[in-house]
py3Dmol code that shows the C-alpha trace and the ligand (Angstrom):
import py3Dmol

protein = """\
ATOM      1  CA  MET A   1      -8.064 -22.729   2.680  1.00  0.00           C
ATOM      2  CA  SER A   2      -5.346 -21.252   4.586  1.00  0.00           C
ATOM      3  CA  ALA A   3      -5.681 -18.597   7.166  1.00  0.00           C
ATOM      4  CA  ILE A   4      -5.123 -14.983   6.006  1.00  0.00           C
ATOM      5  CA  ALA A   5      -1.412 -14.088   6.610  1.00  0.00           C
ATOM      6  CA  LEU A   6      -0.321 -10.610   7.323  1.00  0.00           C
ATOM      7  CA  ASP A   7       2.847  -8.628   7.658  1.00  0.00           C
ATOM      8  CA  GLU A   8       2.204  -6.890  10.970  1.00  0.00           C
ATOM      9  CA  VAL A   9       3.067  -3.206  11.630  1.00  0.00           C
ATOM     10  CA  PRO A  10       4.870  -2.721  14.861  1.00  0.00           C
ATOM     11  CA  GLY A  11       4.428   0.366  17.069  1.00  0.00           C
ATOM     12  CA  CYS A  12       0.994   1.557  16.168  1.00  0.00           C
ATOM     13  CA  PRO A  13      -0.479   3.777  18.804  1.00  0.00           C
ATOM     14  CA  PRO A  14      -3.526   2.645  20.615  1.00  0.00           C
ATOM     15  CA  ARG A  15      -6.727   2.866  18.411  1.00  0.00           C
ATOM     16  CA  VAL A  16      -4.642   2.853  15.205  1.00  0.00           C
ATOM     17  CA  ARG A  17      -4.575  -0.592  13.476  1.00  0.00           C
ATOM     18  CA  ALA A  18      -2.417  -1.150  10.445  1.00  0.00           C
ATOM     19  CA  ALA A  19      -1.147  -4.289   8.447  1.00  0.00           C
ATOM     20  CA  PHE A  20       0.150  -5.406   5.005  1.00  0.00           C
ATOM     21  CA  THR A  21      -1.770  -8.356   3.347  1.00  0.00           C
ATOM     22  CA  THR A  22      -0.052 -11.257   1.587  1.00  0.00           C
ATOM     23  CA  ARG A  23      -1.402 -13.429  -0.948  1.00  0.00           C
ATOM     24  CA  THR A  24      -2.348 -16.206   1.592  1.00  0.00           C
ATOM     25  CA  GLY A  25      -5.844 -16.843   2.779  1.00  0.00           C
ATOM     26  CA  GLY A  26      -8.254 -16.035   0.014  1.00  0.00           C
ATOM     27  CA  GLU A  27     -10.575 -17.758  -2.440  1.00  0.00           C
ATOM     28  CA  SER A  28      -9.078 -16.773  -5.811  1.00  0.00           C
ATOM     29  CA  SER A  29      -7.302 -19.316  -7.954  1.00  0.00           C
ATOM     30  CA  GLY A  30      -4.549 -19.622 -10.529  1.00  0.00           C
ATOM     31  CA  HIS A  31      -2.429 -16.518 -10.996  1.00  0.00           C
ATOM     32  CA  HIS A  32      -4.613 -14.710  -8.440  1.00  0.00           C
ATOM     33  CA  ALA A  33      -4.310 -17.354  -5.669  1.00  0.00           C
ATOM     34  CA  SER A  34      -5.359 -16.732  -3.339  1.00  0.00           C
ATOM     35  CA  LEU A  35      -5.916 -13.400  -1.400  1.00  0.00           C
ATOM     36  CA  ASN A  36      -6.185 -11.134  -4.543  1.00  0.00           C
ATOM     37  CA  LEU A  37      -7.724  -7.853  -3.432  1.00  0.00           C
ATOM     38  CA  GLY A  38      -7.553  -6.124  -6.719  1.00  0.00           C
ATOM     39  CA  SER A  39     -10.545  -5.636  -8.955  1.00  0.00           C
ATOM     40  CA  THR A  40      -8.891  -4.652 -12.150  1.00  0.00           C
ATOM     41  CA  CYS A  41      -6.377  -7.448 -12.689  1.00  0.00           C
ATOM     42  CA  GLY A  42      -8.646 -10.027 -14.397  1.00  0.00           C
ATOM     43  CA  ASP A  43      -9.946 -11.947 -11.315  1.00  0.00           C
ATOM     44  CA  ASP A  44     -13.542 -13.163 -10.788  1.00  0.00           C
ATOM     45  CA  PRO A  45     -15.273 -10.121  -9.079  1.00  0.00           C
ATOM     46  CA  ALA A  46     -17.079 -12.549  -6.829  1.00  0.00           C
ATOM     47  CA  HIS A  47     -13.728 -13.907  -5.531  1.00  0.00           C
ATOM     48  CA  VAL A  48     -12.497 -10.321  -5.039  1.00  0.00           C
ATOM     49  CA  ARG A  49     -15.548  -9.320  -2.968  1.00  0.00           C
ATOM     50  CA  ALA A  50     -15.335 -12.532  -0.910  1.00  0.00           C
ATOM     51  CA  ASN A  51     -11.592 -11.947  -0.202  1.00  0.00           C
ATOM     52  CA  ARG A  52     -12.140  -8.338   0.833  1.00  0.00           C
ATOM     53  CA  LEU A  53     -14.910  -9.368   3.055  1.00  0.00           C
ATOM     54  CA  ALA A  54     -13.009 -12.171   4.557  1.00  0.00           C
ATOM     55  CA  LEU A  55     -10.084  -9.656   5.146  1.00  0.00           C
ATOM     56  CA  ALA A  56     -12.305  -7.171   6.929  1.00  0.00           C
ATOM     57  CA  ASP A  57     -13.721  -9.879   9.062  1.00  0.00           C
ATOM     58  CA  ALA A  58     -10.413 -11.369   9.980  1.00  0.00           C
ATOM     59  CA  VAL A  59      -8.703  -8.093  11.051  1.00  0.00           C
ATOM     60  CA  GLY A  60     -11.845  -6.180  12.381  1.00  0.00           C
ATOM     61  CA  PHE A  61     -12.883  -3.331  10.272  1.00  0.00           C
ATOM     62  CA  ASP A  62     -16.131  -2.521   8.553  1.00  0.00           C
ATOM     63  CA  GLY A  63     -15.936  -3.595   4.918  1.00  0.00           C
ATOM     64  CA  ASP A  64     -18.880  -1.216   4.124  1.00  0.00           C
ATOM     65  CA  ARG A  65     -16.678   1.909   5.058  1.00  0.00           C
ATOM     66  CA  ALA A  66     -13.291   0.924   3.562  1.00  0.00           C
ATOM     67  CA  ALA A  67     -11.999   3.076   0.926  1.00  0.00           C
ATOM     68  CA  THR A  68      -9.904   1.959  -2.166  1.00  0.00           C
ATOM     69  CA  LEU A  69      -8.657   3.908  -5.198  1.00  0.00           C
ATOM     70  CA  THR A  70      -8.284   3.696  -8.877  1.00  0.00           C
ATOM     71  CA  GLN A  71      -4.599   3.919  -8.696  1.00  0.00           C
ATOM     72  CA  VAL A  72      -3.029   5.780 -11.501  1.00  0.00           C
ATOM     73  CA  HIS A  73       0.671   6.266 -10.657  1.00  0.00           C
ATOM     74  CA  GLY A  74       0.239   9.861  -9.969  1.00  0.00           C
ATOM     75  CA  ALA A  75       0.847  12.107  -7.019  1.00  0.00           C
ATOM     76  CA  THR A  76      -2.803  12.876  -5.931  1.00  0.00           C
ATOM     77  CA  VAL A  77      -3.774  12.184  -2.334  1.00  0.00           C
ATOM     78  CA  VAL A  78      -7.379  12.387  -1.443  1.00  0.00           C
ATOM     79  CA  ALA A  79      -9.210  13.099   1.872  1.00  0.00           C
ATOM     80  CA  VAL A  80     -11.609  10.314   2.773  1.00  0.00           C
ATOM     81  CA  GLY A  81     -14.735  11.230   4.904  1.00  0.00           C
ATOM     82  CA  PRO A  82     -16.655   9.286   7.586  1.00  0.00           C
ATOM     83  CA  LEU A  83     -18.720   7.275   4.971  1.00  0.00           C
ATOM     84  CA  GLY A  84     -15.576   5.945   3.289  1.00  0.00           C
ATOM     85  CA  GLY A  85     -16.047   7.764  -0.030  1.00  0.00           C
ATOM     86  CA  GLY A  86     -14.166   7.287  -3.125  1.00  0.00           C
ATOM     87  CA  GLY A  87     -16.045   4.147  -3.568  1.00  0.00           C
ATOM     88  CA  THR A  88     -16.665   1.458  -0.820  1.00  0.00           C
ATOM     89  CA  PHE A  89     -14.871  -1.852  -0.235  1.00  0.00           C
ATOM     90  CA  VAL A  90     -17.933  -3.972  -0.646  1.00  0.00           C
ATOM     91  CA  GLY A  91     -20.712  -2.148  -2.384  1.00  0.00           C
ATOM     92  CA  SER A  92     -18.728  -1.120  -5.439  1.00  0.00           C
ATOM     93  CA  LEU A  93     -15.464  -2.622  -6.893  1.00  0.00           C
ATOM     94  CA  ASP A  94     -15.000   0.169  -9.401  1.00  0.00           C
ATOM     95  CA  GLY A  95     -15.660   3.911  -9.774  1.00  0.00           C
ATOM     96  CA  HIS A  96     -13.260   4.906  -6.991  1.00  0.00           C
ATOM     97  CA  ALA A  97     -11.353   8.248  -7.018  1.00  0.00           C
ATOM     98  CA  ALA A  98      -8.403   8.232  -9.359  1.00  0.00           C
ATOM     99  CA  ALA A  99      -5.422   8.874  -7.030  1.00  0.00           C
ATOM    100  CA  ASP A 100      -2.627   7.096  -5.270  1.00  0.00           C
ATOM    101  CA  GLY A 101      -2.895   8.260  -1.679  1.00  0.00           C
ATOM    102  CA  MET A 102      -5.665   8.651   0.934  1.00  0.00           C
ATOM    103  CA  VAL A 103      -5.801  10.302   4.413  1.00  0.00           C
ATOM    104  CA  THR A 104      -8.715  10.134   6.909  1.00  0.00           C
ATOM    105  CA  SER A 105      -9.546  11.417  10.303  1.00  0.00           C
ATOM    106  CA  ALA A 106     -12.720   9.413  10.478  1.00  0.00           C
ATOM    107  CA  PRO A 107     -12.744   6.583  13.017  1.00  0.00           C
ATOM    108  CA  GLY A 108     -13.829   3.329  11.578  1.00  0.00           C
ATOM    109  CA  VAL A 109     -12.810   4.074   8.022  1.00  0.00           C
ATOM    110  CA  ALA A 110     -10.210   1.681   6.630  1.00  0.00           C
ATOM    111  CA  LEU A 111      -7.831   2.882   3.812  1.00  0.00           C
ATOM    112  CA  LEU A 112      -6.643   0.140   1.561  1.00  0.00           C
ATOM    113  CA  VAL A 113      -3.808   0.668  -1.022  1.00  0.00           C
ATOM    114  CA  GLN A 114      -2.897  -1.970  -3.469  1.00  0.00           C
ATOM    115  CA  GLY A 115      -0.015  -3.151  -5.118  1.00  0.00           C
ATOM    116  CA  ALA A 116       2.068  -5.962  -6.656  1.00  0.00           C
ATOM    117  CA  ASP A 117       5.601  -4.664  -6.506  1.00  0.00           C
ATOM    118  CA  CYS A 118       4.964  -0.885  -5.953  1.00  0.00           C
ATOM    119  CA  VAL A 119       5.553   0.330  -2.421  1.00  0.00           C
ATOM    120  CA  PRO A 120       2.553   0.338  -0.123  1.00  0.00           C
ATOM    121  CA  ILE A 121       3.108   2.877   2.703  1.00  0.00           C
ATOM    122  CA  VAL A 122       0.823   3.501   5.818  1.00  0.00           C
ATOM    123  CA  GLY A 123       1.215   6.114   8.477  1.00  0.00           C
ATOM    124  CA  TRP A 124      -0.330   7.837  11.406  1.00  0.00           C
ATOM    125  CA  SER A 125      -0.038  11.290  12.804  1.00  0.00           C
ATOM    126  CA  ALA A 126       1.690  12.047  16.077  1.00  0.00           C
ATOM    127  CA  ASP A 127      -1.640  12.528  17.904  1.00  0.00           C
ATOM    128  CA  ALA A 128      -3.024   9.520  16.068  1.00  0.00           C
ATOM    129  CA  SER A 129      -5.891  11.497  14.790  1.00  0.00           C
ATOM    130  CA  THR A 130      -5.107  11.098  11.117  1.00  0.00           C
ATOM    131  CA  VAL A 131      -3.974   7.960   9.119  1.00  0.00           C
ATOM    132  CA  MET A 132      -2.561   7.786   5.572  1.00  0.00           C
ATOM    133  CA  GLY A 133      -1.973   5.196   2.897  1.00  0.00           C
ATOM    134  CA  VAL A 134       0.012   5.594  -0.205  1.00  0.00           C
ATOM    135  CA  HIS A 135       0.829   3.484  -3.315  1.00  0.00           C
ATOM    136  CA  ALA A 136       4.134   4.379  -4.835  1.00  0.00           C
ATOM    137  CA  GLY A 137       5.760   2.817  -7.966  1.00  0.00           C
ATOM    138  CA  TRP A 138       8.706   4.481  -9.770  1.00  0.00           C
ATOM    139  CA  ARG A 139       6.289   6.834 -11.468  1.00  0.00           C
ATOM    140  CA  GLY A 140       4.524   7.974  -8.172  1.00  0.00           C
ATOM    141  CA  LEU A 141       7.776   8.315  -6.457  1.00  0.00           C
ATOM    142  CA  MET A 142       9.067  10.593  -9.283  1.00  0.00           C
ATOM    143  CA  ALA A 143       5.716  12.420  -9.471  1.00  0.00           C
ATOM    144  CA  GLY A 144       6.032  13.204  -5.520  1.00  0.00           C
ATOM    145  CA  VAL A 145       3.225  10.943  -4.203  1.00  0.00           C
ATOM    146  CA  VAL A 146       5.257  10.070  -1.038  1.00  0.00           C
ATOM    147  CA  GLU A 147       5.818  13.763  -0.279  1.00  0.00           C
ATOM    148  CA  ALA A 148       2.069  14.532  -0.895  1.00  0.00           C
ATOM    149  CA  GLY A 149       1.074  11.891   1.508  1.00  0.00           C
ATOM    150  CA  ALA A 150       3.409  13.086   4.129  1.00  0.00           C
ATOM    151  CA  ALA A 151       2.135  16.497   3.771  1.00  0.00           C
ATOM    152  CA  ALA A 152      -1.446  15.507   4.046  1.00  0.00           C
ATOM    153  CA  LEU A 153      -0.662  13.499   7.226  1.00  0.00           C
ATOM    154  CA  GLY A 154       0.791  16.393   9.089  1.00  0.00           C
ATOM    155  CA  THR A 155       3.028  15.954  11.984  1.00  0.00           C
ATOM    156  CA  PRO A 156       4.035  12.297  11.733  1.00  0.00           C
ATOM    157  CA  GLY A 157       3.923   9.666  14.361  1.00  0.00           C
ATOM    158  CA  GLY A 158       4.984   6.619  12.454  1.00  0.00           C
ATOM    159  CA  ILE A 159       5.346   5.301   8.969  1.00  0.00           C
ATOM    160  CA  ALA A 160       5.476   1.656   7.707  1.00  0.00           C
ATOM    161  CA  ILE A 161       6.652   0.469   4.437  1.00  0.00           C
ATOM    162  CA  GLY A 162       5.242  -2.865   3.172  1.00  0.00           C
ATOM    163  CA  ALA A 163       6.815  -5.446   0.864  1.00  0.00           C
ATOM    164  CA  CYS A 164       7.667  -4.245  -2.600  1.00  0.00           C
ATOM    165  CA  ILE A 165       9.973  -5.454  -5.342  1.00  0.00           C
ATOM    166  CA  GLY A 166      13.651  -5.253  -4.198  1.00  0.00           C
ATOM    167  CA  PRO A 167      16.715  -4.216  -6.024  1.00  0.00           C
ATOM    168  CA  CYS A 168      17.365  -7.845  -6.341  1.00  0.00           C
ATOM    169  CA  CYS A 169      14.684  -8.261  -8.911  1.00  0.00           C
ATOM    170  CA  TYR A 170      14.161  -4.806 -10.420  1.00  0.00           C
ATOM    171  CA  PRO A 171      16.568  -4.072 -13.228  1.00  0.00           C
ATOM    172  CA  VAL A 172      15.507  -0.915 -15.224  1.00  0.00           C
ATOM    173  CA  ASP A 173      16.954   1.093 -18.083  1.00  0.00           C
ATOM    174  CA  GLY A 174      19.640   3.520 -17.504  1.00  0.00           C
ATOM    175  CA  ASP A 175      17.640   6.677 -17.964  1.00  0.00           C
ATOM    176  CA  LEU A 176      15.425   5.632 -15.008  1.00  0.00           C
ATOM    177  CA  ARG A 177      18.359   4.667 -12.861  1.00  0.00           C
ATOM    178  CA  GLU A 178      19.866   8.107 -13.413  1.00  0.00           C
ATOM    179  CA  ALA A 179      16.577   9.930 -12.795  1.00  0.00           C
ATOM    180  CA  MET A 180      16.137   8.033  -9.520  1.00  0.00           C
ATOM    181  CA  ALA A 181      19.732   8.785  -8.427  1.00  0.00           C
ATOM    182  CA  ILE A 182      19.218  12.416  -9.084  1.00  0.00           C
ATOM    183  CA  ARG A 183      15.963  12.552  -7.239  1.00  0.00           C
ATOM    184  CA  PHE A 184      16.643  10.191  -4.367  1.00  0.00           C
ATOM    185  CA  GLY A 185      20.346   9.855  -4.149  1.00  0.00           C
ATOM    186  CA  ASN A 186      22.885   7.181  -5.242  1.00  0.00           C
ATOM    187  CA  ARG A 187      21.614   4.590  -2.789  1.00  0.00           C
ATOM    188  CA  ALA A 188      18.245   4.462  -4.765  1.00  0.00           C
ATOM    189  CA  VAL A 189      20.388   2.673  -7.543  1.00  0.00           C
ATOM    190  CA  CYS A 190      21.966  -0.685  -6.973  1.00  0.00           C
ATOM    191  CA  GLY A 191      23.826  -1.916 -10.183  1.00  0.00           C
ATOM    192  CA  GLN A 192      21.336  -2.355 -12.941  1.00  0.00           C
ATOM    193  CA  SER A 193      18.386  -1.964 -10.628  1.00  0.00           C
ATOM    194  CA  VAL A 194      16.524   0.664  -8.530  1.00  0.00           C
ATOM    195  CA  ASP A 195      15.553   0.232  -4.909  1.00  0.00           C
ATOM    196  CA  LEU A 196      12.022   1.562  -4.723  1.00  0.00           C
ATOM    197  CA  ARG A 197      11.957   1.037  -0.811  1.00  0.00           C
ATOM    198  CA  TRP A 198      15.103   3.114  -0.329  1.00  0.00           C
ATOM    199  CA  ALA A 199      13.631   5.794  -2.659  1.00  0.00           C
ATOM    200  CA  ALA A 200      10.346   5.834  -0.631  1.00  0.00           C
ATOM    201  CA  ARG A 201      12.363   6.228   2.624  1.00  0.00           C
ATOM    202  CA  ALA A 202      14.393   9.051   1.068  1.00  0.00           C
ATOM    203  CA  ALA A 203      11.165  10.848   0.005  1.00  0.00           C
ATOM    204  CA  LEU A 204       9.680  10.519   3.464  1.00  0.00           C
ATOM    205  CA  VAL A 205      12.815  11.846   5.098  1.00  0.00           C
ATOM    206  CA  ALA A 206      13.002  14.743   2.613  1.00  0.00           C
ATOM    207  CA  ALA A 207       9.359  15.480   3.579  1.00  0.00           C
ATOM    208  CA  GLY A 208      10.379  15.818   7.175  1.00  0.00           C
ATOM    209  CA  ILE A 209       9.687  12.434   8.711  1.00  0.00           C
ATOM    210  CA  PRO A 210      12.655  11.286  10.866  1.00  0.00           C
ATOM    211  CA  SER A 211      14.214   8.129   9.560  1.00  0.00           C
ATOM    212  CA  PRO A 212      13.725   6.346  12.963  1.00  0.00           C
ATOM    213  CA  ARG A 213      10.035   6.771  12.783  1.00  0.00           C
ATOM    214  CA  ILE A 214       9.987   4.834   9.399  1.00  0.00           C
ATOM    215  CA  VAL A 215       9.998   0.989   9.741  1.00  0.00           C
ATOM    216  CA  ASP A 216      10.429  -1.512   6.798  1.00  0.00           C
ATOM    217  CA  VAL A 217       7.865  -4.374   7.322  1.00  0.00           C
ATOM    218  CA  GLY A 218       8.113  -6.638   4.346  1.00  0.00           C
ATOM    219  CA  GLY A 219      10.432  -8.313   1.933  1.00  0.00           C
ATOM    220  CA  CYS A 220      10.889  -8.485  -1.892  1.00  0.00           C
ATOM    221  CA  THR A 221       7.579  -9.329  -3.639  1.00  0.00           C
ATOM    222  CA  SER A 222       9.312 -10.913  -6.595  1.00  0.00           C
ATOM    223  CA  CYS A 223      11.688 -13.251  -4.511  1.00  0.00           C
ATOM    224  CA  ASP A 224       9.006 -14.522  -2.269  1.00  0.00           C
ATOM    225  CA  ALA A 225       6.433 -16.047  -4.626  1.00  0.00           C
ATOM    226  CA  ASP A 226       4.768 -18.016  -1.940  1.00  0.00           C
ATOM    227  CA  ARG A 227       3.939 -14.960   0.137  1.00  0.00           C
ATOM    228  CA  TYR A 228       3.364 -12.139  -2.503  1.00  0.00           C
ATOM    229  CA  PHE A 229       2.046 -11.229  -5.891  1.00  0.00           C
ATOM    230  CA  SER A 230       4.638  -9.559  -8.263  1.00  0.00           C
ATOM    231  CA  HIS A 231       3.698  -7.797 -11.368  1.00  0.00           C
ATOM    232  CA  ARG A 232       7.315  -8.088 -12.758  1.00  0.00           C
ATOM    233  CA  ARG A 233       7.762 -11.799 -11.842  1.00  0.00           C
ATOM    234  CA  ASP A 234       4.428 -12.908 -13.158  1.00  0.00           C
ATOM    235  CA  ALA A 235       4.574 -10.603 -16.259  1.00  0.00           C
ATOM    236  CA  GLY A 236       1.571  -8.713 -15.439  1.00  0.00           C
ATOM    237  CA  VAL A 237      -0.782 -11.500 -14.746  1.00  0.00           C
ATOM    238  CA  THR A 238      -1.108 -11.527 -10.985  1.00  0.00           C
ATOM    239  CA  GLY A 239      -3.243 -10.391  -8.034  1.00  0.00           C
ATOM    240  CA  ARG A 240      -2.846  -7.417  -5.656  1.00  0.00           C
ATOM    241  CA  GLN A 241      -1.863  -7.391  -1.939  1.00  0.00           C
ATOM    242  CA  ALA A 242      -2.691  -4.311   0.077  1.00  0.00           C
ATOM    243  CA  GLY A 243      -1.557  -1.814   2.900  1.00  0.00           C
ATOM    244  CA  LEU A 244      -4.392  -1.029   5.242  1.00  0.00           C
ATOM    245  CA  ILE A 245      -4.788   1.290   8.149  1.00  0.00           C
ATOM    246  CA  TRP A 246      -7.674   2.708  10.205  1.00  0.00           C
ATOM    247  CA  ILE A 247      -8.469   4.342  13.499  1.00  0.00           C
ATOM    248  CA  GLU A 248     -10.719   2.228  15.527  1.00  0.00           C
ATOM    249  CA  GLU A 249     -14.086   3.688  16.813  1.00  0.00           C
ATOM    250  CA  GLU A 250     -14.520   4.466  20.461  1.00  0.00           C
ATOM    251  CA  ARG A 251     -16.448   1.748  22.166  1.00  0.00           C
TER     252      ARG A 251
END
"""
ligand_1 = """\
1
ZN
Zn 13.920 -9.985 -5.102
"""
view = py3Dmol.view(width=600, height=400)
view.addModel(protein, "pdb")
view.setStyle({"model": 0}, {"cartoon": {"style": "trace"}})
view.addModel(ligand_1, "xyz")
view.setStyle({"model": 1}, {"stick": {}})
view.zoomTo()
view.show()
C-alpha cells in the first residue's frame, strides 16, 4: 500500500494543522481506491473506518474526536464542541449533523469535510483560536455556505481551497452559468463551464476575507485521476477525499 499523500496547506499558524487528502494511501479498492473517506458512497464500511484511522495516525489527530457531517449541499454551518459532536470519526460513520460547514474552538477536535469535485475549504481565525471547514458545490455556493462559514470563523487569519473540479472539466447548463455569473461575477463562467474555485474565492472576498489571505492548494479533481476522486468523471461511482483542520492541544 502506498503512503498517504496529502496536499499541504502553507502558512498555517503554530498549533493549527490543516491539509487536503488525496486518493492515495488507503485500503479501499475498485472505484474507491484507495483512501476513500466517505461512508455513504457504496464502499465497504470496514475499509472506510480503516482509512480514517490510518489518516488520523498519519497526520496526528485523534480519530475519536474528529467531526464529519452528513453533507446536504446547503448553507448550514454548525459549531462543534470539545467532544467532537455531530458524530465522531471512528465510533459512528452515520448520524452526523446535516450541514455543510463546521467551526470549532476546541483544541484537538479535527474537522473533516468531504468531497469529490465540490470545493473543500479550510480556514483559521486571525488569533488561531477558531478553525473552519466548508464543503461547497454549486448548490452550496449559491445557497451561501461559504459566506456562512466565513461569518462563523470571525476575523480571518487564512483560508485554503483544496482540489475541486476545474472549469476544464465542468460544463453545465446555461441557466446555471447565468446564475453563477450574476452571483459571483463573469469570471465564474468559462465558456460552457463554471469555475467553482473562482466562485468560492469570490464568495470569501465578498464575506470580507482579503484575497491575499486565500491560497489555492489543489488542482482539478477530474483531470488528475491518479490523485483525486471525481464524481463527474466517474459518473457518481467514486470515493471521497477530504479537507481537514484542527487546533493542536497544548503539550
Ligand atoms: Zn479538469
